[in-house]
LOLOZA-375406 format. One record per residue: x, y, z of N, C-alpha, C in turn. Coordinates in steps of 0.2 Angstrom, whole numbers, padded with zeros to 4 digits, always signed. Example, Ala and Ser with C-alpha at 12.3 -4.5 7.8 and 13.67 -1.06 7.14 Angstrom:
BEGIN
+0066-0028+0039+0062-0022+0039+0066-0016+0039 +0064-0011+0035+0068-0005+0036+0064+0000+0039 
REM end
This chain:
BEGIN
+0372+0555+0593+0373+0562+0592+0381+0563+0591 +0382+0568+0586+0389+0569+0584+0392+0573+0589 +0399+0572+0590+0403+0576+0594+0403+0583+0592 +0404+0588+0596+0403+0595+0595+0407+0597+0589 +0414+0595+0589+0419+0597+0584+0416+0595+0577 +0414+0588+0577+0412+0586+0570+0405+0589+0568 +0401+0591+0573+0395+0595+0571+0396+0601+0568 +0401+0605+0571+0403+0611+0568+0406+0611+0561 +0411+0605+0561+0414+0604+0554+0409+0603+0549 +0404+0599+0550+0399+0597+0546+0395+0603+0544 +0393+0607+0549+0389+0613+0547+0393+0618+0543 +0400+0618+0544+0404+0622+0540+0404+0620+0532 +0404+0613+0532+0404+0611+0525+0398+0612+0521 +0392+0612+0525+0386+0613+0522+0385+0620+0520 +0387+0625+0524+0387+0632+0523+0392+0634+0517 +0398+0630+0517+0402+0632+0511+0399+0629+0504 +0396+0624+0505+0393+0621+0498+0387+0626+0496 +0384+0629+0501+0378+0633+0499+0380+0640+0497 +0386+0642+0499+0388+0649+0498+0388+0650+0490 +0387+0656+0488+0387+0658+0481+0394+0658+0478 +0395+0655+0472+0401+0654+0469+0403+0661+0466 +0409+0664+0468+0411+0670+0465+0414+0669+0458 +0412+0673+0453+0414+0672+0446+0421+0676+0446 +0426+0672+0444+0433+0675+0444+0435+0676+0437 +0439+0681+0435+0441+0682+0428+0445+0676+0426 +0445+0675+0419+0449+0669+0416+0455+0672+0413 +0461+0669+0415+0467+0671+0412+0469+0666+0406 +0475+0666+0404+0478+0662+0399+0478+0655+0401 +0477+0650+0396+0478+0643+0398+0485+0642+0400 +0486+0637+0404+0493+0634+0406+0494+0628+0402 +0499+0629+0397+0501+0623+0393+0506+0619+0396 +0504+0612+0395+0509+0607+0398+0510+0602+0393 +0516+0600+0392+0518+0595+0386+0518+0588+0389 +0516+0584+0384+0516+0577+0386+0517+0572+0380 +0523+0570+0379+0524+0565+0373+0521+0558+0375 +0517+0555+0371+0513+0549+0373+0514+0544+0367 +0514+0537+0368+0514+0532+0363+0507+0530+0361 +0505+0534+0356+0498+0533+0354+0498+0528+0348 +0503+0527+0345+0504+0521+0340+0510+0517+0341 +0511+0512+0337+0517+0508+0338+0516+0502+0344 +0521+0499+0346+0521+0494+0350+0519+0495+0357 +0519+0502+0359+0517+0503+0366+0510+0507+0366 +0506+0506+0361+0500+0510+0360+0495+0509+0365 +0495+0502+0367+0490+0500+0372+0491+0504+0379 +0497+0504+0381+0498+0508+0387+0497+0515+0386 +0500+0517+0380+0499+0525+0378+0492+0527+0378 +0487+0523+0376+0480+0525+0376+0478+0526+0383 +0480+0522+0388+0477+0522+0395+0480+0529+0398 +0487+0530+0397+0490+0536+0399+0486+0542+0396 +0485+0542+0390+0482+0548+0387+0475+0549+0390 +0471+0544+0391+0465+0545+0394+0465+0547+0401 +0470+0545+0405+0471+0547+0411+0473+0555+0411 +0477+0557+0407+0478+0564+0406+0472+0568+0404 +0468+0566+0399+0462+0569+0397+0457+0570+0403 +0456+0564+0407+0451+0564+0412+0453+0570+0417 +0460+0570+0419+0462+0575+0424+0461+0582+0421 +0462+0583+0415+0462+0590+0412+0454+0592+0412 +0450+0587+0410+0443+0589+0409+0440+0590+0416 +0442+0587+0421+0440+0588+0428+0442+0594+0431 +0448+0596+0430+0451+0602+0433+0448+0608+0429 +0447+0608+0423+0444+0613+0419+0436+0614+0421 +0433+0608+0422+0426+0608+0425+0425+0611+0431 +0431+0611+0435+0430+0615+0442+0432+0622+0441 +0434+0625+0435+0436+0631+0434+0443+0632+0432 +0447+0627+0433+0454+0627+0431+0458+0628+0437 +0464+0630+0436+0469+0631+0441+0468+0638+0443 +0467+0639+0450+0467+0646+0453+0473+0649+0455 +0475+0654+0452+0482+0658+0454+0480+0665+0456 +0480+0666+0462+0478+0672+0464+0470+0673+0464 +0468+0678+0460+0461+0678+0459+0459+0677+0452 +0463+0673+0449+0461+0671+0441+0461+0664+0440 +0457+0662+0436+0456+0655+0434+0460+0654+0428 +0464+0648+0427+0468+0647+0421+0466+0639+0419 +0464+0638+0413+0462+0632+0411+0469+0628+0410 +0469+0621+0411+0474+0617+0409+0474+0615+0401 +0479+0615+0398+0479+0613+0391+0485+0609+0390 +0484+0602+0391+0489+0597+0390+0490+0595+0383 +0496+0597+0380+0498+0597+0373+0501+0590+0373 +0497+0585+0370+0499+0578+0369+0501+0577+0362 +0507+0573+0361+0509+0572+0355+0512+0564+0354 +0510+0561+0349+0512+0554+0348+0519+0553+0347 +0523+0549+0351+0530+0548+0350+0531+0541+0346 +0525+0538+0343+0525+0532+0339+0529+0526+0343 +0529+0526+0349+0533+0521+0353+0540+0521+0351 +0543+0527+0350+0550+0527+0348+0554+0532+0353 +0559+0529+0356+0563+0533+0360+0566+0540+0357 +0568+0539+0351+0571+0545+0348+0566+0550+0346 +0560+0548+0345+0554+0552+0343+0552+0556+0350 +0551+0552+0355+0549+0555+0361+0554+0560+0364 +0561+0559+0363+0566+0564+0365+0565+0570+0360 +0564+0569+0354+0564+0575+0349+0558+0579+0351 +0552+0576+0353+0546+0580+0354+0547+0584+0361 +0550+0580+0366+0551+0584+0372+0556+0590+0371 +0561+0589+0368+0566+0594+0366+0563+0600+0363 +0559+0598+0358+0556+0604+0354+0551+0608+0359 +0547+0604+0363+0542+0607+0367+0546+0612+0372 +0551+0610+0375+0554+0615+0380+0559+0620+0377 +0561+0619+0371+0566+0623+0368+0564+0628+0363 +0558+0626+0360+0555+0630+0354+0548+0632+0355 +0544+0628+0358+0537+0629+0359+0535+0633+0365 +0540+0634+0369+0538+0639+0375+0535+0635+0381 +0535+0628+0380+0532+0624+0386+0536+0624+0392 +0534+0625+0398+0539+0626+0403+0537+0621+0409 +0532+0616+0407+0529+0611+0412+0528+0605+0408 +0530+0599+0411+0529+0593+0407+0526+0588+0412 +0522+0583+0408+0519+0577+0411+0523+0572+0407 +0524+0566+0411+0529+0561+0408+0526+0557+0402 +0530+0554+0399+0528+0549+0393+0525+0543+0396 +0523+0538+0392+0519+0532+0394+0523+0526+0395 +0529+0526+0396+0533+0520+0398+0539+0521+0401 +0542+0516+0404+0548+0517+0408+0554+0520+0404 +0555+0516+0398+0561+0518+0394+0561+0525+0392 +0555+0528+0389+0555+0534+0387+0556+0539+0393 +0553+0538+0398+0554+0542+0404+0561+0543+0406 +0565+0537+0406+0572+0538+0408+0575+0543+0403 +0574+0543+0397+0577+0547+0392+0574+0555+0393 +0568+0555+0393+0565+0562+0393+0566+0566+0400 +0567+0562+0405+0569+0565+0411+0575+0569+0411 +0580+0566+0407+0586+0570+0406+0586+0576+0403 +0581+0576+0398+0580+0582+0394+0576+0587+0398 +0571+0585+0402+0568+0590+0407+0573+0593+0412 +0577+0589+0414+0582+0591+0419+0587+0596+0416 +0589+0595+0410+0594+0599+0406+0591+0606+0405 +0585+0606+0404+0581+0613+0402+0578+0616+0408 +0579+0613+0414+0576+0615+0421+0568+0616+0420 +0565+0611+0417+0558+0611+0417+0555+0605+0421 +0550+0607+0426+0548+0601+0430+0544+0596+0426 +0545+0590+0427+0541+0585+0424+0538+0580+0430 +0532+0579+0430+0529+0574+0434+0526+0568+0430 +0528+0562+0432+0527+0557+0428+0525+0551+0433 +0521+0546+0429+0519+0540+0433+0520+0534+0429 +0524+0534+0424+0526+0527+0420+0533+0525+0422 +0537+0529+0424+0544+0527+0425+0545+0525+0432 +0547+0519+0433+0548+0516+0440+0556+0515+0441 +0560+0515+0436+0567+0514+0437+0570+0519+0442 +0574+0516+0446+0578+0520+0451+0583+0524+0447 +0585+0523+0441+0589+0527+0438+0587+0534+0436 +0580+0534+0436+0577+0541+0435+0578+0546+0440 +0579+0543+0446+0580+0547+0452+0587+0547+0455 +0591+0542+0453+0598+0542+0456+0603+0545+0451 +0600+0548+0446+0605+0551+0441+0605+0559+0442 +0603+0561+0448+0603+0568+0449+0599+0573+0445 +0593+0570+0443+0588+0574+0440+0584+0578+0445 +0585+0584+0446+0582+0588+0451+0575+0590+0449 +0573+0589+0442+0567+0592+0440+0562+0587+0438 +0563+0581+0440+0558+0575+0439+0555+0572+0445 +0549+0571+0445+0545+0569+0451+0540+0563+0449 +0541+0557+0452+0537+0552+0450+0532+0550+0455 +0525+0549+0453+0520+0548+0458+0520+0541+0460 +0522+0536+0456+0522+0529+0458+0528+0528+0462 +0527+0522+0466+0533+0520+0470+0538+0517+0465 +0544+0518+0467+0550+0516+0462+0551+0508+0462 +0555+0506+0458+0556+0499+0457+0558+0495+0463 +0561+0498+0468+0564+0495+0474+0558+0493+0478 +0552+0496+0478+0546+0495+0482+0542+0490+0479 +0542+0488+0472+0537+0484+0469+0535+0478+0472 +0540+0474+0474+0539+0467+0477+0540+0466+0484 +0541+0472+0488+0542+0472+0495+0536+0469+0499 +0530+0472+0496+0524+0470+0500+0522+0462+0500 +0524+0459+0494+0523+0452+0493+0527+0448+0499 +0534+0450+0499+0538+0447+0504+0536+0449+0511 +0534+0455+0513+0531+0457+0519+0525+0453+0521 +0520+0452+0516+0514+0448+0518+0516+0441+0520 +0521+0438+0516+0522+0431+0518+0526+0431+0525 +0530+0435+0526+0534+0435+0533+0530+0437+0539 +0524+0440+0537+0519+0442+0543+0515+0436+0545 +0515+0431+0541+0511+0425+0543+0515+0420+0548 +0511+0417+0552+0514+0412+0556+0518+0407+0553 +0516+0405+0547+0520+0400+0543+0525+0404+0538 +0529+0407+0542+0534+0412+0538+0539+0408+0533 +0540+0410+0527+0545+0407+0523+0552+0407+0525 +0556+0403+0522+0563+0403+0524+0567+0404+0517 +0564+0403+0512+0568+0403+0505+0564+0406+0500 +0568+0409+0495+0564+0412+0489+0568+0410+0483 +0564+0409+0478+0567+0408+0471+0564+0414+0466 +0568+0417+0463+0566+0423+0458+0568+0421+0451 +0563+0422+0447+0564+0422+0440+0562+0428+0437 +0565+0431+0431+0563+0437+0429+0564+0438+0421 +0560+0442+0418+0561+0443+0411+0568+0448+0410 +0572+0447+0405+0578+0450+0405+0578+0457+0402 +0572+0461+0402+0572+0468+0400+0574+0472+0406 +0576+0478+0405+0579+0482+0410+0575+0483+0416 +0569+0485+0416+0565+0486+0422+0563+0480+0426 +0562+0474+0422+0560+0468+0426+0567+0465+0429 +0573+0466+0426+0579+0464+0429+0580+0468+0436 +0579+0475+0435+0580+0479+0441+0575+0477+0447 +0569+0476+0445+0564+0474+0450+0566+0468+0454 +0569+0463+0450+0571+0456+0452+0577+0457+0457 +0582+0461+0455+0588+0462+0459+0586+0466+0466 +0581+0471+0465+0579+0474+0471+0575+0469+0476 +0571+0465+0473+0567+0460+0477+0572+0455+0480 +0577+0453+0476+0582+0448+0479+0585+0451+0485 +0588+0458+0484+0591+0461+0490+0587+0462+0496 +0580+0464+0495+0576+0465+0500+0574+0458+0504 +0573+0453+0500+0572+0446+0503+0578+0444+0508 +0584+0445+0505+0589+0443+0509+0590+0447+0515 +0589+0454+0514+0589+0458+0520+0584+0456+0526 +0578+0453+0524+0573+0451+0528+0575+0444+0531 +0580+0441+0529+0582+0434+0532+0581+0428+0528 +0578+0429+0522+0577+0424+0517+0583+0421+0514 +0584+0415+0513+0589+0412+0509+0587+0412+0501 +0592+0414+0497+0590+0414+0490+0592+0407+0487 +0586+0404+0485+0587+0397+0482+0588+0397+0475 +0586+0402+0471+0587+0402+0464+0586+0409+0461 +0590+0411+0456+0589+0418+0453+0592+0418+0446 +0587+0418+0441+0589+0418+0434+0584+0421+0430 +0586+0422+0424+0581+0426+0419+0579+0422+0413 +0574+0424+0410+0572+0421+0404+0571+0427+0398 +0571+0425+0392+0571+0430+0387+0564+0434+0387 +0564+0440+0388+0558+0444+0388+0554+0443+0381 +0548+0442+0382+0543+0441+0376+0544+0434+0373 +0548+0430+0376+0549+0423+0372+0543+0419+0373 +0539+0420+0379+0533+0416+0380+0535+0409+0382 +0541+0408+0385+0544+0402+0387+0548+0402+0393 +0545+0404+0399+0549+0404+0405+0549+0397+0408 +0547+0392+0405+0546+0385+0408+0553+0382+0410 +0558+0382+0406+0564+0380+0409+0567+0383+0416 +0566+0389+0416+0568+0393+0422+0563+0391+0428 +0557+0391+0426+0552+0389+0432+0553+0382+0434 +0555+0377+0430+0556+0371+0432+0563+0370+0436 +0568+0374+0434+0574+0374+0438+0573+0377+0445 +0569+0383+0445+0567+0386+0452+0563+0381+0456 +0558+0378+0454+0554+0373+0458+0559+0367+0460 +0564+0365+0457+0568+0360+0459+0572+0361+0465 +0572+0368+0467+0575+0370+0473+0571+0370+0479 +0564+0368+0478+0559+0368+0483+0559+0374+0487 +0558+0380+0484+0558+0386+0488+0551+0387+0491 +0551+0391+0497+0545+0393+0500+0541+0398+0496 +0545+0403+0493+0541+0408+0489+0544+0407+0482 +0540+0408+0477+0542+0408+0470+0539+0415+0467 +0544+0419+0465+0542+0426+0463+0545+0427+0456 +0541+0431+0452+0543+0433+0445+0542+0440+0444 +0546+0443+0441+0545+0450+0438+0545+0450+0430 +0541+0453+0428+0540+0453+0420+0533+0457+0418 +0531+0456+0412+0525+0458+0410+0519+0453+0411 +0513+0455+0410+0508+0451+0412+0508+0445+0407 +0510+0446+0401+0510+0440+0396+0515+0434+0399 +0520+0437+0402+0525+0432+0405+0522+0428+0411 +0518+0432+0415+0515+0429+0421+0509+0424+0419 +0506+0425+0414+0501+0421+0411+0504+0414+0409 +0510+0415+0405+0513+0409+0402+0516+0405+0408 +0519+0408+0413+0522+0405+0419+0516+0401+0422 +0510+0404+0423+0505+0400+0427+0503+0394+0422 +0503+0395+0416+0501+0389+0412+0506+0384+0412 +0513+0386+0412+0518+0381+0413+0517+0377+0420 +0515+0381+0425+0515+0378+0432+0510+0372+0432 +0505+0372+0428+0500+0367+0428+0503+0360+0426 +0509+0360+0423+0512+0354+0422+0516+0351+0428 +0517+0355+0433+0520+0353+0439+0515+0353+0445 +0517+0351+0451+0513+0351+0457+0518+0355+0462 +0518+0362+0461+0522+0366+0465+0521+0365+0473 +0527+0364+0476+0527+0363+0484+0529+0370+0486 +0525+0375+0486+0528+0382+0488+0522+0385+0492 +0524+0390+0496+0519+0393+0500+0516+0399+0497 +0519+0402+0491+0516+0408+0488+0519+0408+0481 +0515+0410+0476+0517+0412+0469+0515+0419+0468 +0520+0423+0467+0519+0430+0466+0522+0433+0460 +0519+0438+0457+0521+0442+0451+0521+0449+0452 +0526+0452+0449+0526+0460+0449+0520+0462+0444 +0518+0458+0440+0512+0461+0435+0508+0454+0434 +0503+0454+0438+0498+0448+0437+0491+0449+0439 +0489+0447+0445+0482+0448+0447+0481+0456+0447 +0475+0458+0444+0474+0465+0444+0476+0468+0437 +0480+0465+0433+0482+0467+0427+0477+0465+0422 +0476+0469+0416+0471+0467+0411+0473+0460+0408 +0468+0456+0408+0468+0449+0405+0471+0444+0409 +0474+0445+0415+0477+0439+0419+0471+0434+0421 +0466+0436+0424+0461+0431+0426+0457+0429+0420 +0456+0433+0416+0452+0431+0410+0456+0425+0406 +0462+0426+0405+0466+0421+0402+0467+0415+0405 +0467+0415+0412+0469+0409+0416+0463+0405+0419 +0458+0409+0420+0452+0406+0424+0454+0404+0430 +0452+0397+0432+0453+0394+0438+0461+0394+0440 +0465+0393+0435+0472+0393+0436+0475+0399+0440 +0471+0405+0439+0474+0411+0443+0472+0411+0450 +0468+0406+0453+0466+0406+0460+0471+0406+0464 +0471+0411+0469+0476+0411+0475+0483+0413+0473 +0484+0416+0467+0490+0418+0465+0490+0426+0467 +0496+0428+0469+0496+0435+0471+0501+0439+0466 +0500+0446+0466+0503+0450+0462+0503+0457+0465 +0506+0462+0462+0507+0469+0464+0504+0474+0459 +0501+0479+0462+0499+0485+0458+0499+0491+0461 +0501+0496+0458+0501+0503+0460+0495+0506+0462 +0489+0504+0459+0483+0506+0460+0477+0501+0459 +0472+0501+0464+0467+0497+0463+0460+0501+0465 +0455+0500+0461+0449+0504+0462+0446+0503+0469 +0447+0496+0471+0443+0495+0477+0447+0496+0483 +0454+0497+0483+0458+0498+0489+0455+0504+0493 +0455+0503+0500+0453+0508+0505+0459+0513+0505 +0457+0519+0503+0462+0524+0502+0460+0531+0506 +0464+0534+0509+0462+0540+0512+0463+0546+0507 +0457+0550+0506+0457+0555+0501+0456+0561+0504 +0460+0566+0502+0459+0573+0505+0457+0578+0499 +0458+0575+0493+0457+0580+0487+0455+0575+0481 +0451+0578+0477+0449+0575+0471+0443+0570+0472 +0442+0565+0468+0437+0560+0469+0440+0554+0473 +0435+0550+0475+0437+0543+0478+0439+0539+0472 +0442+0533+0474+0444+0528+0469+0438+0525+0465 +0432+0524+0469+0426+0522+0466+0423+0527+0462 +0423+0533+0464+0420+0538+0459+0424+0539+0453 +0431+0539+0454+0435+0540+0448+0434+0534+0443 +0434+0528+0446+0433+0522+0441+0426+0523+0438 +0421+0525+0441+0414+0525+0438+0414+0531+0433 +0416+0537+0435+0416+0542+0430+0421+0541+0424 +0426+0537+0425+0431+0535+0419+0427+0531+0415 +0424+0526+0418+0420+0521+0414+0415+0524+0409 +0411+0529+0412+0406+0533+0409+0409+0537+0403 +0415+0540+0404+0418+0544+0400+0421+0540+0394 +0425+0535+0395+0428+0531+0390+0426+0524+0388 +0421+0522+0391+0417+0516+0390+0421+0509+0392 +0426+0510+0396+0430+0505+0399+0433+0507+0406 +0435+0502+0410+0437+0505+0417+0444+0507+0416 +0447+0511+0421+0454+0513+0421+0458+0508+0424 +0464+0508+0422+0469+0503+0425+0474+0507+0429 +0480+0504+0432+0485+0507+0436+0488+0513+0432 +0489+0512+0425+0493+0516+0421+0489+0523+0420 +0482+0522+0419+0478+0528+0418+0477+0532+0425 +0477+0528+0430+0476+0531+0437+0483+0535+0438 +0489+0532+0437+0495+0536+0438+0495+0542+0434 +0493+0542+0428+0493+0548+0423+0488+0553+0426 +0483+0551+0429+0478+0556+0432+0481+0559+0438 +0484+0555+0442+0488+0557+0448+0494+0562+0447 +0497+0561+0441+0503+0565+0439+0500+0572+0438 +0495+0572+0434+0492+0578+0432+0489+0582+0438 +0486+0579+0443+0483+0582+0449+0489+0585+0453 +0494+0581+0454+0500+0583+0458+0503+0590+0455 +0504+0590+0448+0506+0596+0445+0501+0602+0445 +0495+0600+0445+0490+0606+0446+0490+0609+0453 +0491+0604+0458+0491+0607+0465+0497+0611+0466 +0503+0608+0463+0509+0612+0464+0509+0619+0461 +0506+0620+0455+0505+0626+0452+0501+0631+0456 +0496+0628+0459+0491+0632+0463+0494+0634+0469 +0498+0629+0473+0501+0631+0479+0507+0636+0478 +0510+0635+0472+0516+0640+0470+0513+0647+0469 +0507+0647+0467+0504+0654+0465+0507+0656+0458 +0509+0651+0454+0512+0653+0448+0514+0647+0444 +0514+0648+0437+0517+0643+0433+0524+0643+0431 +0528+0648+0435+0535+0648+0434+0538+0642+0436 +0543+0639+0432+0546+0632+0433+0549+0632+0440 +0553+0637+0441+0557+0637+0448+0552+0636+0454 +0546+0640+0454+0542+0640+0459+0538+0634+0459 +0536+0631+0453+0532+0625+0453+0537+0619+0456 +0543+0619+0454+0547+0614+0457+0548+0614+0464 +0549+0620+0467+0549+0621+0474+0543+0619+0477 +0537+0620+0474+0530+0618+0477+0530+0610+0477 +0533+0607+0472+0533+0600+0471+0537+0596+0477 +0542+0600+0479+0547+0597+0484+0543+0597+0491 +0538+0601+0491+0534+0602+0498+0528+0598+0498 +0526+0595+0492+0519+0593+0491+0518+0586+0496 +0512+0586+0499+0511+0580+0503+0503+0580+0502 +0501+0575+0498+0494+0575+0495+0491+0568+0496 +0485+0567+0499+0482+0561+0499+0476+0561+0494 +0477+0557+0488+0472+0557+0483+0470+0549+0482 +0465+0548+0477+0463+0542+0476+0469+0537+0474 +0474+0539+0472+0480+0535+0469+0484+0533+0475 +0483+0537+0481+0487+0535+0487+0491+0542+0489 +0496+0541+0493+0499+0547+0496+0505+0549+0491 +0505+0556+0490+0510+0558+0485+0515+0563+0489 +0521+0561+0490+0526+0565+0494+0532+0563+0492 +0536+0568+0489+0542+0566+0485+0548+0567+0490 +0553+0562+0489+0559+0563+0493+0564+0568+0490 +0570+0568+0492+0575+0573+0490+0577+0571+0483 +0575+0565+0480+0577+0563+0473+0571+0564+0469 +0565+0566+0471+0559+0566+0467+0555+0560+0467 +0558+0554+0471+0554+0548+0471+0549+0548+0476 +0543+0544+0475+0538+0544+0480+0538+0538+0484 +0543+0538+0489+0544+0532+0493+0538+0532+0498 +0533+0536+0499+0527+0536+0503+0522+0532+0500 +0522+0531+0493+0517+0527+0490+0516+0520+0492 +0510+0518+0493+0509+0511+0494+0508+0507+0488 +0512+0501+0488+0511+0496+0482+0506+0491+0485 +0501+0490+0482+0496+0485+0484+0498+0478+0482 +0496+0473+0486+0497+0466+0485+0490+0463+0484 +0489+0460+0478+0482+0457+0476+0482+0450+0476 +0477+0446+0477+0476+0439+0477+0470+0437+0473 +0470+0433+0469+0464+0431+0465+0460+0426+0470 +0454+0428+0472+0450+0424+0476+0443+0424+0473 +0441+0418+0471+0434+0417+0468+0434+0421+0461 +0439+0421+0457+0439+0424+0451+0440+0432+0451 +0441+0435+0457+0442+0442+0457+0448+0444+0461 +0452+0449+0459+0458+0451+0462+0456+0455+0468 +0458+0453+0474+0456+0457+0480+0463+0459+0483 +0462+0465+0486+0468+0468+0490+0469+0464+0496 +0475+0462+0497+0476+0458+0504+0482+0461+0508 +0485+0466+0505+0491+0469+0509+0492+0476+0506 +0493+0481+0510+0494+0481+0517+0487+0480+0520 +0487+0478+0527+0480+0477+0530+0476+0482+0530 +0478+0489+0531+0474+0494+0531+0470+0496+0525 +0473+0493+0519+0469+0494+0513+0466+0488+0510 +0466+0483+0514+0464+0476+0511+0456+0476+0511 +0454+0472+0506+0447+0471+0505+0445+0463+0506 +0451+0459+0507+0450+0452+0509+0456+0450+0513 +0455+0444+0516+0460+0441+0520+0465+0437+0515 +0471+0436+0516+0475+0432+0511+0474+0425+0512 +0475+0421+0507+0474+0414+0508+0482+0411+0507 +0485+0411+0513+0492+0409+0514+0493+0404+0519 +0496+0399+0518+0500+0397+0512+0496+0395+0506 +0499+0396+0500+0495+0394+0494+0492+0387+0494 +0486+0386+0494+0483+0380+0494+0483+0375+0488 +0486+0378+0483+0486+0374+0477+0480+0374+0473 +0479+0370+0468+0473+0370+0464+0468+0365+0466 +0462+0367+0467+0457+0362+0468+0455+0358+0462 +0456+0351+0463+0456+0347+0458+0448+0346+0456 
REM end
């Protein structure tokens, strides 16, 4: 028998569901600008962000739109292709806010363009909610009008280190290699500082040329120090190449961890059994156990997204959908699409959705967001950290490859 409080709550939900829906008048659409890389070198990630925005727009409008007072307003996300060019993205954003009358923005589809466009949004006092920019520089530059739903770069590798330190066979040393692009370098520096702050000694720290597909020399040098943890920050193609290089050695390490590996598109498919027991981080995983108070569950989001677009969502599309939902909720709670009132509502937002908790600090960064640690187990990326979101137990220390 249910407790009395739960019984009353359940009855209330049933009655609410059965209550007749009151038809509300329809007002003007709320236009939101979003420069996205639909062509060029960043088109693959741009497509996922574009789909994430489309999904949110369709879902919100399918519910009636954004309710302001007693009036429904449809969302109209004005998406334009920046051709994967920083200058084009900046020009589109500037035109949108200075000429086209757009007073609300969703972020572009990669970190570099977000850094640039955030400055434009701030200069024109236009709220921007974004999910592709992880760089701390977005939030430390005094940009009062920019809000990021993803955890910033300083948080990306913390969970990997925390997972290892929580084990009885805790590590003592760490070696870090990283691609020399700006975001990977920033993540590596943040991981180094955090590891040292947790008592680990730094055995090795060096970079390799981003996109060179040859991190082998740095990996070999890192392994020569016999670190307990071997960590790498870079893109998934770097992670794949590193694991292929590692097959030439017999690493004596307790964990191999990547900023972009298990869970990323193509990692397990490319490596097959070489991917076993490797860990990596992700801002979103469909299977993670997440508290939800609004929108769909992660499983329902993934299923409906698959049905809508013919392929599953990834962390980029999920972050785009989450950005759109955060902005929609801020408009609704502000009771207006006025930029000042929407910004004020964003500073007070505390939302639990399929993507995780969204709560912005005074900089606009989402320090409340969980970054998941995944491990490949029997060919599938499983969430192993934090424990409350885990779908499997971690295999630690790393058992090596089964011959």
